[in-house]
Structure formats: structure tokens, C-alpha cells
C-alpha positions as CSV (number, residue, x, y, z in Angstrom):
1,T,0.0,0.0,0.0
2,N,1.0,3.5,-0.7
3,T,0.7,5.5,2.6
4,K,2.0,8.9,2.8
5,V,1.7,11.5,5.6
6,V,1.3,15.0,4.3
7,G,1.1,17.7,7.0
8,V,-1.9,16.8,9.1
9,V,-3.7,14.7,6.5
10,M,-3.4,11.0,6.1
11,V,-4.3,9.7,2.7
12,G,-5.0,6.0,2.2
13,G,-4.5,3.8,-0.8
14,T,-6.7,3.7,-3.8
15,S,-9.0,1.0,-2.4
16,G,-11.6,2.3,0.1
17,S,-9.6,5.4,0.6
18,M,-10.5,7.2,3.8
19,R,-9.6,10.7,4.8
20,T,-9.1,11.5,8.4
21,T,-7.9,14.9,9.4
22,Y,-6.5,16.2,12.6
23,T,-8.1,19.5,11.6
24,T,-11.6,17.9,12.0
25,R,-10.7,16.7,15.5
26,R,-9.2,20.1,16.4
27,R,-12.3,21.8,15.2
28,G,-14.4,19.6,17.4
29,M,-12.3,20.4,20.4
30,I,-12.6,24.1,19.7
31,M,-16.4,23.9,19.4
32,M,-16.6,22.0,22.7
33,K,-14.5,24.7,24.4
34,K,-16.7,27.5,22.9
35,Q,-19.8,25.7,24.0
36,G,-18.4,25.4,27.5
37,L,-17.5,29.1,27.6
38,A,-21.0,30.0,26.3
39,N,-22.6,27.9,29.0
40,D,-20.4,29.5,31.7
41,L,-21.2,33.0,30.3
42,N,-25.0,32.3,30.3
43,K,-24.7,31.1,33.9
44,R,-22.8,34.2,35.0
45,T,-25.3,36.4,33.2
46,R,-28.2,34.7,35.0
47,D,-26.5,35.3,38.3
48,I,-26.1,39.0,37.7
49,K,-29.1,40.8,39.2
50,P,-30.3,44.0,37.5
51,P,-30.0,47.2,39.5
52,P,-33.1,48.3,41.3
53,P,-35.3,50.8,39.4
54,P,-34.9,54.4,40.6
55,P,-37.5,55.6,43.0
56,T,-40.5,57.2,41.3
57,T,-41.3,60.1,43.6
58,T,-43.8,62.6,42.3
59,T,-43.1,65.6,44.5
60,R,-45.2,68.5,43.3
61,R,-43.0,71.5,42.6
62,H,-45.5,71.7,39.8
63,L,-45.6,75.3,39.1
64,A,-42.2,76.9,39.9
65,L,-42.5,79.4,37.1
66,G,-39.3,81.1,38.1
67,T,-39.3,84.8,37.1
68,F,-41.8,84.5,34.3
69,I,-40.9,87.9,32.9
70,W,-37.6,86.4,31.7
71,G,-38.8,83.2,30.1
72,S,-41.6,81.7,32.1
73,V,-40.0,78.4,32.7
74,F,-42.5,75.8,33.8
75,A,-40.7,73.4,36.0
76,S,-41.9,70.2,37.5
77,S,-40.2,67.2,39.1
78,S,-41.5,65.0,36.4
79,S,-44.0,65.1,33.6
80,S,-46.0,62.4,35.3
81,S,-46.5,64.6,38.3
82,L,-49.0,66.6,36.3
83,A,-51.1,63.5,35.7
84,L,-52.8,63.9,39.1
85,D,-54.5,61.2,41.0
86,S,-58.2,61.5,40.3
87,E,-59.0,61.6,44.0
88,C,-56.1,63.7,45.3
89,A,-57.9,66.8,46.4
90,S,-54.7,68.4,47.8
91,C,-52.6,67.9,44.7
92,S,-53.4,71.3,43.2
93,D,-52.4,73.0,46.4
94,S,-48.7,74.0,46.1
95,N,-48.5,74.3,49.9
96,S,-49.2,70.5,50.2
97,S,-45.8,69.5,48.7
98,L,-43.2,72.2,49.6
99,Q,-39.6,71.2,49.3
100,P,-36.7,72.6,51.4
101,G,-36.2,76.2,50.5
102,D,-39.7,76.7,49.0
103,K,-41.8,79.6,50.1
104,A,-45.3,78.9,51.2
105,F,-48.3,80.6,49.8
106,R,-50.3,82.7,52.2
107,V,-54.0,82.2,52.1
108,S,-56.2,85.3,52.1
109,N,-59.7,85.6,53.6
110,T,-61.2,84.9,50.2
111,G,-59.3,81.6,49.8
112,L,-56.8,83.0,47.3
113,R,-53.3,81.7,47.7
114,V,-50.7,84.4,47.2
115,L,-46.9,84.3,47.0
116,D,-44.5,87.3,46.5
117,V,-41.9,86.1,44.1
118,K,-40.2,89.5,44.0
119,E,-40.8,92.5,46.1
120,G,-41.2,95.8,44.1
121,K,-39.4,99.0,45.1
122,G,-41.7,101.5,43.4
123,D,-45.0,103.1,44.3
124,Q,-47.8,101.0,45.8
125,A,-51.0,100.3,43.8
126,S,-54.2,101.6,45.3
127,K,-57.9,101.8,44.2
128,G,-58.7,104.2,41.5
129,Q,-55.2,103.9,39.9
130,V,-54.6,102.5,36.4
131,V,-52.2,99.6,36.5
132,V,-50.1,98.1,33.7
133,L,-49.3,94.4,34.1
134,D,-47.5,91.5,32.4
135,W,-49.0,88.2,33.3
136,S,-48.5,84.5,32.8
137,G,-51.2,81.8,33.4
138,Y,-51.5,78.1,33.5
139,T,-54.2,75.5,34.0
140,A,-52.3,74.2,37.1
141,G,-54.7,71.5,38.1
142,Y,-55.1,69.9,34.6
143,Q,-52.2,69.1,32.3
144,A,-50.6,72.5,33.2
145,K,-51.4,74.1,29.8
146,R,-50.3,77.6,29.3
147,I,-53.1,80.2,29.1
148,D,-51.0,83.1,28.0
149,N,-47.7,84.9,28.7
150,T,-47.6,88.6,27.8
151,S,-43.9,89.0,28.6
152,G,-42.1,90.5,25.5
153,T,-45.3,91.3,23.8
154,D,-47.5,94.4,23.4
155,N,-50.4,92.6,25.1
156,Q,-50.1,94.0,28.6
157,F,-53.1,94.0,30.8
158,V,-54.2,97.5,31.7
159,F,-57.1,98.2,34.1
160,T,-58.3,100.5,36.8
161,L,-58.2,99.0,40.3
162,G,-61.6,99.0,42.0
163,A,-63.5,100.2,39.0
164,D,-67.3,99.9,38.9
165,P,-68.1,97.7,37.1
166,P,-64.8,95.7,37.8
167,Q,-62.4,95.4,34.9
168,A,-60.4,92.5,36.2
169,I,-61.3,89.2,37.7
170,P,-61.4,89.2,41.6
171,A,-58.1,87.3,42.0
172,F,-56.3,90.0,40.0
173,E,-58.0,92.9,41.8
174,E,-57.0,91.4,45.2
175,A,-53.5,90.4,44.1
176,V,-52.5,93.8,42.6
177,L,-54.0,95.9,45.3
178,G,-51.0,96.9,47.5
179,M,-48.3,95.6,45.2
180,R,-45.4,97.8,44.5
181,Q,-44.2,98.7,41.1
182,G,-41.6,96.2,39.8
183,G,-42.9,93.4,42.0
184,V,-43.9,89.9,40.9
185,R,-46.7,88.2,42.6
186,R,-48.0,84.6,42.1
187,V,-51.6,83.7,42.8
188,E,-53.1,80.2,42.9
189,I,-56.9,80.0,42.5
190,P,-58.4,76.8,43.9
191,G,-60.8,75.1,41.5
192,E,-63.7,75.2,43.9
193,L,-63.4,79.0,43.9
194,E,-63.1,79.5,40.2
195,E,-66.4,81.4,39.9
196,A,-65.8,83.5,43.0
197,L,-62.2,84.5,42.2
198,A,-61.7,83.8,38.5
199,Y,-63.9,83.5,35.4
200,P,-67.7,83.0,35.2
201,V,-68.9,79.6,33.9
202,Q,-71.3,81.4,31.6
203,K,-69.6,81.8,28.3
204,N,-71.4,85.0,27.3
205,A,-70.0,86.8,30.3
206,R,-66.7,85.0,30.8
207,Y,-64.4,87.5,29.3
208,D,-66.2,90.7,30.4
209,R,-63.3,91.1,32.8
210,G,-59.6,90.6,32.1
211,P,-57.1,89.3,31.7
212,V,-58.3,87.8,28.4
213,P,-56.0,85.2,26.7
214,F,-54.8,86.5,23.4
215,S,-53.8,83.2,21.9
216,L,-56.5,80.9,20.5
217,G,-54.7,77.9,22.1
218,G,-54.6,79.5,25.5
219,R,-58.3,80.4,25.4
220,R,-59.2,76.9,24.4
221,A,-57.2,75.5,27.2
222,L,-58.9,77.8,29.7
223,D,-62.3,77.2,28.3
224,F,-61.9,73.4,28.4
225,V,-61.1,73.5,32.1
226,L,-64.0,75.9,32.9
227,D,-66.5,74.1,30.7
228,N,-65.6,70.4,31.5
229,K,-68.2,69.1,34.0
230,T,-66.4,65.8,34.5
231,L,-63.3,67.4,36.1
232,K,-62.9,67.4,39.9
233,P,-62.7,70.9,41.5
234,F,-59.0,70.6,42.1
235,N,-58.5,69.9,38.4
236,K,-59.8,73.4,37.7
237,T,-57.1,75.1,39.8
238,L,-55.5,78.1,37.9
239,L,-52.1,79.7,38.5
240,F,-51.0,83.2,37.5
241,D,-47.8,85.2,37.8
242,I,-48.3,89.0,37.8
243,R,-45.7,91.7,37.3
244,L,-46.7,95.3,38.1
245,N,-44.9,97.2,35.4
246,N,-46.3,100.7,35.9
247,I,-48.9,102.7,37.8
248,R,-50.6,105.5,35.9
249,K,-51.7,108.3,38.3
């Protein structure tokens, strides 16, 4: 028989020749090692526990508008915090979730919640004077949609304090009275007091008093909250920032 070894391949004779390669055996060994490594990796992967999910706190710094005159930044701890629990009657009260360093709203005799963001240094507004305001408003209790922001526009709200008939909604009359020129005051109107302090439910009389939203989207957002009978009272909470720009004597 003619038997010859060539490299790693043994080639038999012409009758019933049979090819056996060391390469085949080597490949088999390599595959076995790979399978063992794969099994070990799978085991180690199973043993690794995923890190715990981050805590999902929904603290309600829901309407920290900052100084709205310079941008009206609407800040919240998370977007989900605006999707309020349908039975959480205190959720629309900013005083219910104050964080360290937050200022609390003071509550007036009418139920209006008032916070001085910036103290003015000018003259003090009194009845009978014409006041010029910039204002920013949001539907605080429902999806926090912007009603309007007059900063940087020519749409300032001008009215006479204590006029008869009144030219501003009660919340604005109360908030502006006693403010000093240059000051910024934030007011939160509880939903259960919307008719007493904000806008009438009757559409034909709703905007007889200001401030009136200039944008169509803002008016629609406000109208939706005021007209929607399925909303809870706390969903109808409104929030406004008011800056007293000028007092005309």
C-alpha cells in the first residue's frame, strides 16, 4: 500500500480510501470549548441581578414658574406629576408639597393663595389707579397648559383698580392691590373658587373682565377647564404670575 503523511492529513490507498484529518478533530475540540464558555457566560449572566429601578417620587413643585418675565420656565419634578390622582384633592395646592427652600403661599380671607416672588421697590398700587401688568397663566390642576404669557409682547393688561363695574377678575383685583411697582406676585386660584375668584362659567360673560388670553390655544385650554363638568374641582385650579410694570396716576 502507498501510505503517505502530508502535513496533518493521512491519505490512504486507492481501495476504500479514507480521509481522516487532525483538523476535524481540532475543530471539534474548539467547538466544545466554545460551548463550555458560552454555558459559563450564560450562567454568570443569569447570576447578575439587575440594579433596582430608581425611586419614582412625584413631588409637586409643579408650578415653579421662576421669574416668568424672563422666560416663564414651567418646572416640575417629572411630567408624570402633572397627571394627578383623580381623588387627590390636595394635589393642586402647592403648599401641600413644599420642598426645602420653597416659600409657602399665604391664604387670604377669600381663599386665594398668594406668594410674593419678587418685592417691588416702586409706588404702591391703590384703588382708582390705572395699573399696567404683564401676566402668565396656567391650568395648574389639569395638564398644566399655558393660558398666556404677555412678557415680551404688546399685550399688557391695563385696568383700573376698584372700578365699577370691575375690569379685572377678583383674583387680580385682590393680588394687585397693595403691590409695589416692579414686583412679581404669584396667585393660585383653587378650583372650587373659580367662579368667586376667576372667570364665570357662563360663556357669554366669561371675558367681560380681564385678563383675556390673546392666543387661541390659550383660550381653548382655559375654556376646556372651565366648561368640563367631568373634572374634579381641584383639576380646575389656575395659577397666574403677575408683574406690576407701571402705575398711571
